[in-house]
C-alpha positions as CSV (number, residue, x, y, z in Angstrom):
1,M,-18.2,-13.9,35.0
2,E,-19.0,-12.6,31.7
3,Q,-19.2,-9.0,32.7
4,P,-15.7,-8.9,34.3
5,S,-14.1,-10.8,31.2
6,R,-15.6,-7.9,29.0
7,K,-13.8,-5.6,31.0
8,I,-10.4,-7.5,30.6
9,E,-11.0,-7.5,26.9
10,T,-11.9,-3.9,26.7
11,T,-8.9,-2.9,28.7
12,I,-6.6,-5.1,26.3
13,L,-8.0,-3.5,23.3
14,V,-7.2,-0.1,24.9
15,V,-3.7,-0.9,25.6
16,I,-3.1,-2.4,22.2
17,V,-4.5,0.8,20.5
18,A,-2.7,2.8,22.9
19,G,0.3,1.1,22.0
20,F,-0.1,1.2,18.3
21,V,-0.7,5.2,18.4
22,A,2.4,5.6,20.5
23,W,4.3,3.2,17.9
24,S,2.8,5.4,15.2
25,A,4.0,8.6,16.3
26,A,7.6,7.6,16.9
27,F,7.3,6.0,13.2
28,I,6.2,9.4,11.6
29,Y,9.1,11.2,13.6
30,K,11.5,8.9,12.6
31,S,10.7,9.0,9.0
32,S,10.9,12.6,9.3
33,F,14.0,14.9,9.1
34,I,15.7,18.1,9.6
35,A,16.6,19.6,6.1
36,I,19.4,21.8,4.8
37,D,17.1,25.1,6.1
38,G,17.0,23.8,9.4
39,K,13.4,22.9,9.3
40,R,11.6,19.5,10.1
41,Y,10.1,18.0,7.0
42,F,7.6,15.0,7.0
43,C,7.8,13.0,3.9
44,L,6.0,9.8,2.3
45,I,7.4,7.4,0.2
46,D,8.2,8.7,-3.2
47,D,5.3,7.3,-5.3
48,A,2.9,8.4,-2.7
49,M,4.5,11.9,-3.3
50,I,3.7,11.7,-6.7
51,S,0.0,11.5,-5.7
52,M,0.7,14.5,-3.4
53,R,2.1,16.6,-6.3
54,Y,-1.5,16.0,-8.3
55,A,-3.5,16.7,-5.1
56,W,-1.4,19.7,-4.5
57,N,-1.9,21.2,-8.0
58,F,-5.8,20.2,-8.0
59,S,-6.2,21.9,-4.5
60,H,-4.7,25.2,-5.7
61,G,-6.7,25.7,-9.1
62,L,-4.4,23.9,-11.8
63,G,-6.1,21.0,-12.0
64,L,-5.4,17.3,-11.1
65,V,-2.5,17.2,-13.1
66,W,1.3,16.5,-12.3
67,N,2.3,19.5,-14.5
68,A,0.1,22.7,-15.0
69,G,-1.4,22.5,-18.4
70,E,-0.3,18.5,-19.0
71,R,-3.4,16.2,-18.5
72,I,-1.5,12.9,-18.3
73,Q,-3.0,10.3,-15.5
74,G,0.0,9.6,-13.6
75,Y,-1.5,8.0,-10.7
76,T,-4.0,4.9,-10.3
77,N,-5.5,5.9,-6.5
78,L,-8.1,8.4,-7.2
79,L,-9.9,8.4,-4.1
80,M,-6.5,8.6,-1.9
81,T,-5.2,11.7,-4.2
82,L,-8.7,13.4,-3.7
83,L,-8.3,13.0,0.2
84,M,-4.4,14.2,0.0
85,S,-6.0,17.5,-1.8
86,L,-8.4,18.2,1.3
87,A,-5.1,17.9,3.3
88,T,-2.9,20.2,0.7
89,L,-5.7,22.3,0.3
90,L,-5.8,23.4,4.4
91,F,-1.8,23.0,5.2
92,D,1.3,23.8,4.2
93,K,3.2,21.0,2.1
94,S,5.1,19.5,5.1
95,S,2.1,19.6,7.4
96,A,-0.3,18.2,4.6
97,V,2.3,15.2,4.6
98,L,2.0,15.1,8.4
99,V,-2.0,14.8,7.9
100,I,-1.8,12.0,5.4
101,Q,0.4,10.2,7.7
102,V,-1.8,10.3,10.8
103,L,-4.8,9.5,8.5
104,G,-3.1,6.7,7.8
105,A,-2.7,5.5,11.5
106,L,-6.6,6.0,11.5
107,F,-6.7,3.4,8.6
108,M,-4.7,1.0,10.7
109,L,-7.1,1.1,13.8
110,A,-9.9,1.0,11.2
111,I,-8.3,-2.1,9.7
112,A,-7.9,-3.9,13.2
113,F,-11.5,-2.9,14.2
114,L,-13.0,-4.7,11.0
115,S,-10.9,-7.6,11.3
116,R,-12.3,-8.3,14.8
117,Q,-15.5,-7.8,13.5
118,I,-14.9,-10.1,10.6
119,A,-13.5,-12.6,13.1
120,G,-16.6,-12.6,15.1
121,Y,-18.2,-14.6,12.6
122,F,-16.1,-17.3,12.7
123,V,-16.2,-17.9,16.5
124,E,-20.2,-17.7,17.4
125,G,-20.2,-21.0,18.7
126,E,-17.2,-20.6,20.9
127,A,-17.1,-20.0,24.6
128,Y,-16.8,-16.4,25.4
129,Q,-13.5,-16.2,26.6
130,R,-12.3,-18.1,23.5
131,Q,-14.0,-15.8,21.2
132,A,-12.5,-12.9,22.8
133,V,-8.9,-14.2,22.8
134,I,-9.5,-14.8,19.0
135,K,-10.9,-11.4,18.2
136,I,-8.0,-9.6,20.2
137,L,-5.5,-11.9,18.7
138,T,-7.2,-10.8,15.1
139,F,-7.1,-7.1,16.3
140,F,-3.6,-7.2,17.5
141,C,-2.2,-9.1,14.4
142,A,-3.5,-6.7,11.8
143,L,-2.0,-4.0,13.7
144,A,1.3,-5.5,14.1
145,Y,1.6,-6.7,10.8
146,Y,4.7,-4.1,9.7
147,P,4.3,-4.1,6.0
148,L,0.7,-3.0,5.8
149,A,1.5,-0.6,8.9
150,Y,4.2,0.7,6.9
151,W,2.4,1.3,3.5
152,S,-0.2,3.1,5.4
153,L,1.7,5.3,7.1
154,M,3.7,6.1,4.3
155,G,1.0,7.4,2.3
156,M,0.1,4.8,0.0
157,E,-3.7,3.9,-1.0
158,T,-2.9,0.4,0.5
159,G,-4.6,1.5,4.2
160,L,-7.6,2.9,2.3
161,L,-8.3,0.1,0.2
162,T,-7.8,-2.5,3.1
163,V,-10.0,-0.5,5.0
164,C,-12.8,-0.7,2.0
165,L,-12.4,-4.1,1.5
166,L,-12.7,-5.5,4.7
167,G,-15.8,-3.2,4.9
168,A,-17.0,-4.9,2.3
169,V,-16.0,-8.5,3.3
170,L,-17.8,-7.7,6.7
171,A,-21.1,-6.3,4.9
172,A,-21.1,-9.3,2.7
173,L,-20.9,-11.7,6.1
174,A,-23.3,-9.7,7.8
175,F,-25.8,-10.1,4.7
176,T,-25.6,-13.4,4.9
177,H,-26.4,-13.6,8.3
178,S,-29.5,-11.2,8.3
179,R,-30.4,-11.1,4.9
180,K,-30.8,-7.2,5.3
181,S,-30.7,-5.6,2.0
182,F,-29.2,-2.6,3.9
183,L,-26.1,-4.3,3.7
184,L,-25.8,-4.7,0.5
185,L,-26.1,-1.0,0.0
186,V,-23.1,-0.6,2.3
187,M,-21.0,-3.5,0.4
188,S,-21.8,-1.8,-3.1
189,V,-20.7,1.4,-1.6
190,T,-17.4,0.2,0.0
191,L,-16.6,-1.5,-3.0
192,G,-17.1,1.1,-5.2
193,L,-14.7,3.2,-2.6
194,A,-12.5,0.4,-3.2
195,Y,-12.6,0.7,-6.9
196,L,-12.0,4.5,-6.6
197,T,-9.0,3.6,-4.3
198,R,-7.4,1.3,-6.9
199,N,-9.3,-0.3,-10.1
200,D,-7.7,-3.7,-9.9
201,S,-9.9,-4.2,-6.5
202,I,-12.4,-5.2,-9.1
203,L,-11.2,-8.7,-8.9
204,F,-12.2,-8.6,-5.1
205,A,-15.6,-7.1,-5.7
206,I,-16.2,-10.2,-8.2
207,L,-15.3,-12.5,-5.4
208,I,-17.7,-10.9,-2.8
209,W,-20.6,-10.5,-5.1
210,A,-20.3,-14.2,-6.1
211,Y,-19.5,-15.4,-2.1
212,V,-22.9,-13.1,-1.5
213,I,-25.1,-14.8,-4.5
214,W,-23.7,-18.4,-3.3
215,D,-23.9,-17.9,0.6
216,G,-26.6,-15.5,0.7
217,F,-29.4,-16.8,-1.4
218,D,-31.4,-19.9,-1.7
219,A,-30.7,-21.9,-4.7
220,I,-34.2,-22.7,-5.5
221,S,-35.2,-19.0,-5.9
222,L,-31.9,-18.0,-7.8
223,R,-33.5,-15.8,-10.3
224,K,-35.5,-13.8,-7.8
225,S,-32.1,-13.5,-5.7
226,I,-30.2,-12.2,-8.7
227,W,-33.2,-9.7,-9.4
228,R,-32.6,-8.7,-5.9
229,I,-29.0,-8.2,-6.1
230,L,-28.6,-6.5,-9.8
231,P,-29.7,-2.9,-8.2
232,F,-26.8,-2.8,-6.0
233,V,-24.5,-4.5,-8.7
234,G,-25.7,-1.7,-11.1
235,L,-24.9,0.8,-8.0
236,Y,-21.6,-0.7,-7.9
237,A,-20.9,-0.3,-11.8
238,V,-21.8,3.5,-11.5
239,F,-18.4,3.9,-9.7
240,V,-16.8,1.7,-12.6
241,V,-18.4,3.6,-15.3
242,G,-18.3,6.9,-13.9
243,Q,-14.3,6.9,-13.3
244,T,-13.6,5.2,-16.8
245,L,-15.5,8.0,-18.0
246,F,-13.9,10.8,-16.3
247,Q,-10.5,9.2,-17.1
248,Y,-11.1,9.6,-20.6
249,L,-12.7,13.0,-20.6
250,Y,-10.5,14.4,-18.4
251,Y,-7.2,12.6,-19.5
252,G,-7.8,11.5,-23.1
253,D,-7.6,7.7,-22.2
254,F,-9.7,5.1,-20.4
255,L,-7.0,3.5,-18.7
256,P,-4.3,5.4,-16.4
257,N,-0.6,5.8,-17.9
258,T,0.7,3.8,-15.3
259,Y,-0.9,0.9,-17.0
260,T,0.4,1.6,-20.2
261,L,3.9,2.2,-18.6
262,K,3.7,-1.2,-16.7
263,M,2.0,-3.8,-18.5
264,T,2.4,-2.9,-22.4
265,G,5.5,-4.0,-24.5
266,M,6.3,-6.6,-21.9
267,P,6.1,-10.4,-23.3
268,F,3.5,-12.2,-21.4
269,F,5.6,-15.2,-20.2
270,V,8.9,-12.9,-19.3
271,R,5.9,-10.9,-17.2
272,I,4.4,-13.8,-15.7
273,G,8.1,-15.3,-14.9
274,N,8.9,-11.7,-12.9
275,G,5.5,-12.4,-10.9
276,V,6.4,-15.9,-10.0
277,G,10.1,-15.1,-8.9
278,F,8.7,-11.8,-6.5
279,V,5.9,-13.9,-5.3
280,A,7.8,-16.6,-4.3
281,I,10.0,-14.3,-2.0
282,F,6.9,-13.6,-0.2
283,L,5.5,-17.2,-0.2
284,V,8.8,-18.4,1.8
285,E,8.6,-15.4,4.1
286,A,4.7,-15.5,4.7
287,A,4.9,-19.7,4.8
288,V,4.6,-19.8,8.6
289,V,0.9,-18.3,8.2
290,L,-0.1,-18.9,5.2
291,I,0.3,-22.7,5.5
292,P,-1.7,-23.4,8.6
293,A,-4.0,-20.8,7.3
294,T,-4.5,-23.0,4.1
295,A,-4.7,-26.2,6.0
296,E,-7.6,-24.5,8.1
297,L,-9.9,-24.3,4.9
298,L,-8.5,-27.7,4.0
299,F,-9.4,-29.6,6.8
300,D,-12.6,-27.5,8.2
301,F,-14.0,-26.2,4.7
302,G,-16.6,-23.6,4.7
303,K,-18.1,-21.0,2.4
304,K,-16.9,-17.9,4.7
305,K,-13.4,-19.3,5.1
306,L,-13.3,-19.8,1.1
307,L,-14.1,-16.3,0.7
308,L,-11.1,-14.9,2.7
309,F,-8.6,-17.2,1.2
310,S,-10.0,-16.8,-2.1
311,I,-8.9,-13.1,-1.7
312,M,-5.5,-14.0,-0.9
313,F,-5.3,-16.2,-3.2
314,T,-6.3,-14.0,-5.9
315,A,-4.4,-11.0,-4.7
316,L,-1.0,-13.4,-5.4
317,A,-2.4,-14.2,-8.9
318,Y,-2.7,-10.9,-9.8
319,Q,0.7,-9.9,-8.3
320,I,1.9,-12.4,-10.4
321,Y,0.0,-11.2,-13.7
322,V,1.2,-7.8,-13.4
323,G,5.0,-9.0,-13.1
324,G,6.1,-8.2,-9.8
325,D,6.3,-4.7,-7.9
326,P,9.4,-2.5,-7.2
327,W,9.6,-3.0,-3.7
328,D,9.5,-6.2,-1.4
329,Y,7.6,-4.5,1.2
330,W,4.3,-6.5,-0.2
331,R,2.2,-3.3,-1.2
332,M,-0.3,-5.1,-3.3
333,L,-0.4,-8.6,-0.7
334,S,-0.9,-6.7,2.3
335,P,-4.6,-5.7,1.8
336,A,-5.4,-9.4,2.4
337,M,-3.1,-10.4,5.2
338,P,-5.7,-9.5,8.0
339,L,-8.1,-11.6,6.4
340,V,-5.4,-14.3,6.5
341,F,-4.5,-13.9,9.9
342,I,-7.7,-14.7,11.0
343,L,-7.8,-18.3,9.4
344,F,-4.0,-18.7,10.9
345,I,-5.4,-18.0,14.3
346,L,-8.3,-20.2,13.6
347,A,-6.0,-23.1,12.7
348,A,-3.9,-22.1,15.8
349,N,-6.8,-22.6,18.1
350,A,-8.1,-26.0,16.3
351,L,-4.5,-27.5,16.7
352,V,-4.5,-26.2,20.3
353,N,-7.8,-28.1,20.8
354,A,-6.5,-31.3,19.4
355,A,-3.0,-31.2,21.2
356,V,-5.0,-30.7,24.5
357,D,-7.0,-33.5,24.0
358,T,-4.0,-36.0,23.6
359,E,-2.8,-38.7,26.3
360,F,0.4,-36.8,25.9
361,F,-1.0,-33.7,26.6
362,H,-2.9,-34.3,29.6
363,N,0.2,-36.5,30.9
364,Y,3.1,-34.2,30.9
365,F,1.1,-30.7,30.7
366,L,-2.0,-30.4,32.5
367,R,-0.6,-32.0,35.4
368,N,1.8,-29.3,36.0
369,P,1.0,-27.1,38.8
370,F,2.5,-23.9,37.3
371,L,-0.1,-24.2,34.5
372,S,-3.4,-22.9,34.8
373,K,-6.0,-25.4,32.9
374,R,-8.3,-22.6,33.2
375,Y,-6.6,-20.4,30.3
376,L,-4.4,-22.9,29.0
377,N,-5.6,-23.2,25.8
378,E,-5.8,-19.5,25.1
379,L,-2.4,-18.9,26.5
380,L,-1.0,-21.7,24.1
381,V,-2.8,-20.1,20.9
382,A,-1.5,-16.9,21.8
383,V,2.1,-18.0,21.7
384,L,1.6,-19.7,18.4
385,V,-0.1,-16.7,16.7
386,L,2.4,-14.3,18.2
387,A,5.4,-16.6,17.1
388,G,4.0,-16.8,13.7
389,L,3.5,-13.1,13.6
390,H,7.4,-12.7,15.0
391,V,8.5,-14.8,12.3
392,I,6.5,-13.3,9.7
393,N,7.9,-9.9,10.7
394,T,11.7,-10.9,11.0
395,R,13.0,-9.1,8.1
396,F,11.2,-5.7,9.5
397,L,12.5,-6.0,12.8
398,P,15.2,-3.4,12.8
399,E,12.6,-0.8,11.5
400,I,10.1,-1.7,13.6
401,Y,12.2,-1.7,16.9
402,F,13.5,2.0,15.6
403,F,17.1,0.5,15.2
404,E,16.8,1.6,11.6
405,K,15.1,4.4,9.7
406,P,11.9,3.5,7.8
407,Y,12.9,2.2,4.3
408,Q,13.8,5.0,2.0
409,T,13.7,8.0,4.7
410,D,17.3,8.7,3.5
411,F,16.1,8.9,0.1
412,N,13.7,11.4,1.1
413,Q,15.9,13.7,3.0
414,K,18.2,13.9,0.0
415,N,15.1,14.7,-2.3
416,V,14.0,17.3,0.0
417,N,17.2,18.7,0.4
418,T,18.2,18.9,-3.2
419,A,14.6,20.5,-3.7
420,I,15.4,23.1,-1.5
421,A,18.7,23.8,-2.9
422,I,17.3,24.3,-6.4
423,D,14.5,26.5,-5.3
424,Q,17.1,28.7,-4.0
425,F,19.1,28.8,-7.3
426,T,16.6,28.7,-10.1
427,T,13.7,30.8,-11.2
428,R,10.1,29.4,-11.5
429,D,11.0,29.0,-15.3
430,A,13.2,26.2,-14.6
431,T,12.4,22.7,-15.5
432,I,13.8,19.8,-13.4
433,G,14.7,16.2,-14.9
434,V,13.8,13.5,-12.3
435,Y,14.1,9.7,-11.7
436,W,12.4,10.2,-8.4
437,A,9.1,11.8,-9.5
438,G,7.3,12.4,-6.1
439,T,9.4,14.0,-3.6
440,L,11.7,16.5,-5.3
441,P,8.6,17.7,-7.4
442,Y,6.2,17.9,-4.9
443,F,8.5,20.2,-2.5
444,I,9.7,22.4,-5.5
445,D,7.1,24.6,-8.0
446,R,8.8,23.5,-11.2
447,R,7.6,21.7,-14.2
448,A,9.0,18.6,-14.0
449,I,10.1,15.9,-16.8
450,D,9.5,12.0,-15.6
451,F,12.7,10.1,-16.9
452,L,10.9,6.8,-16.1
453,G,7.5,7.6,-17.4
454,K,4.6,7.7,-15.0
455,S,3.6,11.2,-16.0
456,D,5.2,10.8,-19.8
457,R,3.2,9.2,-22.6
458,Y,6.1,8.9,-25.0
459,I,8.3,7.1,-22.3
460,A,5.3,5.1,-20.9
461,H,4.7,3.7,-24.5
462,L,8.5,2.5,-25.1
463,A,9.4,-1.1,-25.0
464,P,10.7,-2.1,-21.8
465,D,14.2,-3.0,-21.1
466,L,14.6,-6.8,-21.0
467,S,18.5,-6.8,-20.8
468,G,18.7,-8.1,-16.8
469,V,20.2,-4.7,-15.7
470,I,17.1,-3.5,-13.9
471,S,16.8,-6.5,-11.8
472,S,15.6,-6.9,-8.0
473,H,13.5,-9.2,-5.7
474,G,13.4,-12.3,-8.1
475,M,12.4,-9.9,-11.3
476,T,14.8,-9.8,-14.3
477,S,12.7,-6.4,-15.2
478,V,11.2,-4.4,-12.9
479,P,7.8,-3.0,-13.8
480,G,7.5,0.8,-13.8
481,H,11.4,1.4,-14.0
482,N,12.2,-0.5,-17.2
483,K,11.2,2.0,-19.4
484,Y,13.4,5.0,-20.5
485,D,15.2,7.2,-23.4
486,L,17.8,9.6,-21.7
487,N,18.4,10.9,-25.1
488,Y,14.8,12.1,-25.3
489,S,14.5,13.1,-21.6
490,I,17.7,14.8,-21.1
491,K,19.2,15.6,-24.9
492,K,15.7,16.9,-26.6
493,L,14.0,18.2,-23.7
494,L,17.1,19.8,-21.8
495,P,15.8,20.3,-18.3
496,V,17.3,23.0,-16.5
497,Y,18.5,20.7,-13.5
498,V,19.4,16.8,-14.2
499,Q,19.1,14.1,-11.2
500,G,21.5,11.6,-13.1
501,F,22.9,11.2,-16.4
502,H,23.2,7.4,-16.0
503,Y,20.7,4.9,-16.1
504,A,20.7,1.0,-16.7
505,T,22.3,1.0,-20.0
506,Q,22.4,4.5,-21.1
507,D,25.1,7.0,-19.9
508,L,25.2,10.7,-21.1
509,S,27.7,11.7,-18.7
510,A,30.3,12.4,-21.1
511,W,27.8,14.5,-23.2
512,A,26.5,16.4,-19.8
513,K,30.3,17.8,-19.4
514,T,29.7,19.7,-22.2
515,R,26.3,20.9,-21.6
516,Y,25.7,21.2,-17.9
517,V,27.9,22.3,-14.9
518,D,28.0,20.6,-11.4
519,I,27.5,22.4,-8.5
520,E,28.2,21.7,-4.5
521,Y,26.2,23.1,-2.1
522,R,26.1,21.9,1.6
523,G,26.6,18.5,0.3
524,I,24.0,18.2,-2.3
525,S,25.2,17.6,-5.7
526,L,23.3,19.9,-8.6
527,S,23.8,19.7,-12.3
528,F,22.7,22.7,-14.1
529,L,22.0,23.5,-17.8
530,K,25.2,25.7,-18.7
531,D,24.5,29.5,-19.1
532,S,20.5,29.0,-18.4
533,P,18.5,32.2,-17.6
534,A,16.5,30.1,-15.1
535,V,19.6,29.6,-13.1
536,L,21.0,32.4,-10.4
537,W,24.5,32.0,-11.4
538,E,25.2,35.0,-9.1
539,K,23.7,33.4,-6.3
540,I,25.5,30.3,-6.8
541,A,29.0,32.5,-7.0
542,H,28.0,34.1,-3.7
543,A,27.3,31.1,-2.1
544,K,30.1,29.3,-3.0
545,H,32.0,32.1,-1.0
């Protein structure tokens, strides 16, 4: 009977993959749009487009920079940016974005496969039928958790980081099972790639190395075990030291400019309060999954389960430490969710097993002629898991079913249209001042001025605005968006184009009326510096007529 069961399992997995590929294609299409030039554009979320600008400049000989000649590290995802540079080397700007979105779909499939493999280490003693159901549910949940899919398909490093993290966890579990040194090499390299993807993944690396030492070696020979593992830790350290040296030698700083922007100047307890407020929203939204996952660890403790849970706990603690995030789509928490789903599914399985053994269940359910006893346990587990998945995705259902466009698509379209208009009415000598530092600068080859400081050292070193004006998602001051100085960015630097003269507590609208000209072109509002030789005034006059 096992061979037909394997065929059924394979068929189900193939159907899930086909369904996800079709859904991803629809998502990518819905996130694209026809711009004012009549062409279809593909576009990532704006922060990912910042990395795309670095990638485009790098692949076209200008260096790994946001502006040619300015070495400021306004990204924190080196490996993802380098992958983007391969796409920008081979394709035009819009097509390169599409390639990254397709790559995001491939990352999601890899995440689902790795999650399924990890789940296998938790159900080794179960009957094949139950193993198959738990692994299929794990596979499906990894693909169906919308925030993870959203960030992967919209070009952020979240998908790549999750692949590296799960690959390292799988290698660690495999090592403690087989003690093969080759698996330590695999783990070291995947953790190193995770570090290149996001430096803060070092927190997860510490947990995974600690687990390997704790569960992978005999306590009696701990000293020998440490010596055995030391070369692989050293290999991981090469990634850490190597990138740190690169950052210092290339940019002149040991840490990215974005670290200075988000982490400096913010009083510790204010930042922690912001983080708590932000994470509290997630905890309420994900409680239906997190509570059973926690119970599974507490009531059936195991070292492997503790590893999975500790990664989620660390992600939550780190999210609090950095003071939250600009978007409540759980960008920094999503990489741990496939591991949480495994614990959740195991908890659902344990609950069903316990319920089936009760007298009440036998009297009122097992005597029901419409329920097949053979598959009842697995059916109930699937119902519980899918119900939990539905609840945790509830807020995102309009986007999942395409009743609404993917988050920030309308902003992307507006920024692309603006880039097209600026390109038409300015020379290459024009400068552009922006709040949205990704999409608009990527699609136009002009020197850009970042009003919010990701690629501006002066802004990054300012004191943050703690007035409460820049608040959202449980935060009183949003990291990465709470440092600005329009007097410097606009009055002093005088960009030829300005995206807006008002932000938070500063308003230069009255001053701007004497120095800038407002232009309306095909529904796009443009503000150009008066009498600037970089503006094609005759072309603007002709376009008006």
